[in-house]
Each structure stands twice: as C-alpha cells, then as structure tokens.
C-alpha positions, 0 to 999 in steps of 0.5 A: 791675209784678208778674206777676199770676195774672190776667196768667198766665191771660190769657197761657195763654188767648192761647197756647191760642187762637193758638199751637201748639208743636213740639218739636225735638231737635238735636245739642249746639251746633246750637241755638246755630248756628241761633239765630246764623243767625236773629239774623244775619237779624233773625229769631227761631229759630221765624221762621227755621225756618218761613221755611226750611221754606217756602223749601225747599218752594217751591224743591223741590216737583215739579209733580204 
C-alpha cells in the first residue's frame, strides 16, 4: 500500500493534535547508549526518557 497524500495529511493532523516534540543534544555515542538501555527494558528511547525523569522526580523531590 502506497503512502498517499491523504495518509500524510492525517498523520500530520494527528501529530499536531496529540504529540509534542522535544529536541535534545548529546555527545557522540550517548544516543546509542541510551537506546541500548531503553531496548534492554523493552522501551523506546522517548519512553525511557520520560520514565527516568519521572522516577528521578519521585525519588528526589523535597517536601515544601
């Protein structure tokens, strides 16, 4: 099945409505290391980043 213009428009509409983008820069080699860690835990790299940040927040937050 070919990727049609209608499919392209629908995909872009979904992305705009449901997703946000965050760009990150790392030293060479870090990206692959992070992807390997994520794969080891059966996660995508974005899932691993979100999980790690939430875990860090839960375990380091101080009571105010």
